[in-house]
C-alpha positions, 0 to 999 in steps of 0.5 A: 283075514286081510279084508274082502275084495269089496267096495266100489272104485279101484282106489288105493287102500291107503291114508294119504295126505297131500294137503292139510285138512281141509285142502284149498279145493275142499275149503272153497266148497266148504265156503260155497256150502256156507253161502248156499246151504241152510246153516242147520245142515252141518258136517263132520269132516271139512272135506268134499268127497269125489270118490269112495270105496273099500275103506277110504274116501278121497276128497277134492284135493286128492287126500285119501281118508280112512272111513270109520263111519260108513256114512253113519252105517249106510255103506256097510258093504263098501261104497259103490259096491260093484253089484249095487252099481250094476243093479242101479245102472240096469234099472235106471236105463229101464225106468226111474219112477212110476210110483208103486201106488200107481203102477207097481213093479216087481222089485218092490215086491221082491224087496218085501219078500226078502225082508220078510224072509231075513228078519227075525222070526218064522211067522207070516210077515209083510213089509212096506217100503219108505224113503228114510229111517224116520219115515219108517218109524212114523209108519211103524207107530201108525200101524201099531196104533191102528192095530191096537186101537190105542195111542200111547207110545213108549220110547227109552232114555238116550234113544234116537229115532229121527228128526221129523215131528213124531220122531223128534218126540221119540228121540231123547236128546234135545240138542241138536235134534229137538231144541227150538223145534216144538211142540212135539207129537203127543202121547209119547212117554219115556222109560229108563234104558238098561245102561250097564256102565252107568246104572250098574243093574243087571238086565232083569232089574233094569227091565223091572224098573222100566216096566214099573215106570211104564205101568205107573205112568202110561198103563198097558190099556193105553199103550199101542207100542214100545219102540227101542233100538236093540243097541242104541245108535246116536244115544251112545252105542249103549248095549242093554244088559242081558235079559233086558230086551227079552223081558220088555218084549215078553211084557209087551206080548203079555199086555197086547202092546206092539214091540217095535225094534228100531234096527235102522243103524243096527240092521244088516250084518252090522252087529255080527248078526243080520239084525241086532235083535238076534244078538239078544234072542228077541223076535220083534212084532215090527222092525224098522230098517234103513241105512245099510239096506240099499248100499247107499241109496235112500230106502227104508222099510217096516216089516212085521207080523202080517196081521199087524201090518195089514191093520192099516186101510188101503191108501193109509200107507205109502208115499210118492217115492217110497220103494223107488225102483232104483233104490229097490234094485240096489237093495236086492243087490245089497241083500245078496251081498249080505247073505252070500258074501260073508258079511256077517263073518266079516263084521265079527272079525272087525269086531274082534279087532276093534274090541281088542285094540280099544280094550288095550287103550282102555287098560292103559288110559282111565279116560276110556271108561267103557268099550262096548258093542257088537260086531263092526259097531263098537264104541268108546266112552270117554270120562273124567277118570276122577269122577266117571263123569262124561268128558265131551271136550276130550271126545271132541278133541280126539275126533277133531285130531283124527279127522285132521290126520285123515281118519273120519270118526263119528261122535255120539251119546247123550252127553257127547262123550262117545266115539263110535266105530262103524267101518265099512265091512270092505275095509282091509285089516291093515287100514283099520289098524292104521286108523286105530293107530291114529285114534290112539295117537290123538288120545295120547296127545289130547 
């Protein structure tokens, strides 16, 4: 398949460098950013976008860069998708805000109904809408604590759940997410994740190890929830061994612990299923979503078993902007695209290309220690071939070289040694191959 006819502005689907990266106009804007924006707000590519669609981002100097990051898995259906644009334009002309908690509107309810329908499991569900992934995670923890009457929460090694105080406590990696920002929320504990490339354990043994830690260090009687990314995002696209997630979920159910799947990065067709939990045959009690949910507009949600979601008292959940009508309109359009425009199938096709191309690179270059992922969520882990230790400097050099040649790639991983590939599903095959050619050349030259 050459790639679906999707995406926003009608832009040539090509890598085009008319200046060096950054060009003069982007450099001017980079300098303005440095003067006006807090230094803690970083950026990956030294360009300033003026248009995006399909598989490209066009910068202020007219360069057209191949987008292999989708704004960190946000523009999954393509930037400025026509259905999203039309829905947003119609809604913004009607009203922009009333606060759903003051004067409700149908689109919020319709998004909740859609999420209740498409998330894993056929049990009765309810949803609540928020603004960001971190906010969804915070509220999922609140709901679980209220439902169980318990306080402790277990997260996993390498996990990433956000940058707010509670979600920093849940997040494993210190720099840049936590360093200097404490003290953090209490009653947060950490268990070992299944990391097949490094722990060499099968899923059953890895789960036994994790459960032993949980039982000894926390105890089920104190534990409100376990939260886990079915495939970790920022932690390095770590795919747990088969059997690990089902065993953790089964233990939670047997012990009155709420099992929360953080699908903020994995959700909405990204892994070749609507949700990554389906890859592993797991039905979460609660599921958090954001990123790809609304085609680029800020929206997030907690969806879960009705009896758990209803545990919070009236007024206990909400927020001024949560479920903004413009974002809800965008989400309904995006969900329509995910369900009806072949997005799951397209993610699988992209996954085949990524896996085959990166697998061939791995076979030829021992510095690629592992290639892993599902669907259009694939990563390569870079190592010292002599020791197997993480090689963050090589990873950074490859990513920097790719961006200089007009291909946006994102790094991740606790050790900073993983490049993750999250192309928009609207990217044409030839453009994806060209982007991977640039990655291969950058690796060869590093």
